[in-house]
N, C-alpha and C positions, 0 to 999 in steps of 0.2 A: 614425512617430516618435514620439508618444508610448508604444506601446507597447513599444518598443525600450528607449525610453530603463525604461520603468519596469521591464522584467526585468533591467536593467544592477542598474536602484537594488533591486530585491530581492533580488537575488544577494550584493548588499555588506552589504545588514541581514542576510541570513537566516548570511551569516558572521560578521559581528558578535556576534549573539545569540545562536549554536548555544554561543558559548562559557560565554556563563553556565547557558544548559540543562546545558551538561558539567559546570561546576562545580556546582551545584547539585543534580545524580544524580549524584554519578563509578560508576563500576565497580570499579574497579582495583584499590580497596583491599577490596572483596567476591571479589575473584579472589583476590587474595595470602590475604585469612584463609582462603576457602576449600581451598588447600592449604596452608595450614603458614606462612605465610611472613611472616604478620605479625599482630596483634591484632586481634579483631575487632570496627567500627565498625559498629556495628545502624543503622540503614536500616530506619524517618526516627529518631531521633535523642529515644527516649521513654525515661522514668523506669521503671528495672527491676521485671518483672512487671505492666507497663503493653501494654496488645494495640491495636498500629496500626493497626487498628479505629476506635477512641478516638482518636488521634493531631492533635493542633493545634497549631499555631505559635503559640511563646509571642514568641519573642526575632523582632528585625526579620532573622536571619542563619540559624533555619532555612526548611530549605526548604515549598515546600507541597507537600503529600500527601493524598489522598483512595485509601483501600484499597480502593474500589470501582471506580476509574480504572484501578489499575495491573493488577485480576488482569482486568477485563475487557481489559485492553489485553493483556496477555501470554497470554489466552486466547485473541484470536485469531489473535497472534502464532503458538502453538500448532497451531494446527488450518488455519492454514497450512504451517507447516513440515510436521505427521503427513502432511496430506492431497498432501504431494508426493512420502513417498517410494513410491520407484517399485515395491519390497517386497510392499506392503500396499494393498487398495481405498481408494480415493481416502477415501470414508466414515469406512472404520474408521480409517483413519492420524491424518483429521481430530478423529474424538474419542480417539484415543488420544492425539495431542501438546497439547490441550485439557487435557486433565484431569492430564497430569503437567505442564507450565505452571503450572495455574491451583495444584498442589499445591507448587509451587518456593516458587508467590508466597506462599504462606501460611504456611511454614515458620519456626520461629523459630531459626531459627541463621546463618552466615553465605552458606548457599548463595538462602534466603529472604530473606535481605538484597537480593542481588544479582537475583533477579527483581524485589524492589519498584521497588528501583534502574533499573531501564531498564523495567523498566511504566508507570515516571513519565516518563522519559528521553523514551518514544513520544509521551504522552498531550502532554509538554513540547513539542516540536519539532510534533506537530499545533496545535497553541495557537499556537506559532510562527506558523506557514504560516497559518492562518485572519487572526491577526493584519495582517502582513504586508495577505493580501489583504484586506483592509478597509480598507488604511490606502491601498494603490496602486491598489486597481480591479481587478486583472491581467483579474480575467474577466470583467468588461462593456467595456472596452477590446479587448482578443482576440475578441471577437463582432461587436465592431465591424469590426474588422480580417475575419474572416472572412467575416459580409456584404461589405465590401468587393472582396476576390476572388472571392464566388460569382460576385458580378453579374460582373465583370470577364470571368470565365468563362464564362458563359452571353451574353455579346457575343461570344464568340470565340468559341462555340459557335453563335452563329446565321447568323457569318458565315463558315467555315471548318468547320463541321459533324463537329468535332473528336465529340463524341459517337460517329459514326457510321462514322468511322473505326476509335476504337479497339474496338470492336463488331466489324467487318469483321476485325481483325487478331487478336482474339481467334479467334473463327470459325474463322479461317485455322490459326492455332495448334493448334484441338482439333482439325479434319478432318488435320492433319501429324501427331500424336500418335496419337492413339486408330484404331486399325486398321477399315477397310472392316468386317470380320466381327464385330468387337465390337460396330459397330452394331445392325449386319444380326439378331443376337440381341438387341441392347435393344430395336432397334423389335417382335421375335416376341415376345416378352415382354410388351409394351403391348398389345399386340392383342387377347391372352385372358382382360386388364383391360379395356380396353374395353370389348369383347364382354360379359362377364360384368355393367358397370353396364347395360347395355341391357335 
């Protein structure tokens, strides 16, 4: 009961608070500036010639921004995206993606503004999730419920031997799927290896 109510409240809080994250770190104005459909709105809002690395919020409406956080988050996203490109090996794609996204974040143009805003939006969402977790203690409640479920499963397993039945079903399926000839070949391959170990 407590877990379900906490999850429902967490869902409502997430919907409410993500609006502020989207408001603080918009992406649409930067996309419009990239395709020349609107003026550039530098992010973070710094004075002319000031580096984003030195940004500090001055007014109450100024967004929180850390260049290090934005750079790290977009580097991780780029590594993940590049590592899943089917043409390249995962490690090469990961490096290329990380470098490409990191270079985008450091640019002093609309594309760099978009990269920095996206990076800080990811950071803001992670901070939001951590704040909700600390308020509602969802992980602790999930661990408690999981422990109760495991205890009940073990009691049922002692009574009905569910684990033995699952193993028997898996063995039966294996015997049906794998041909006898393939099993014999696998056994023959294992025999010489055992003889060498001796």
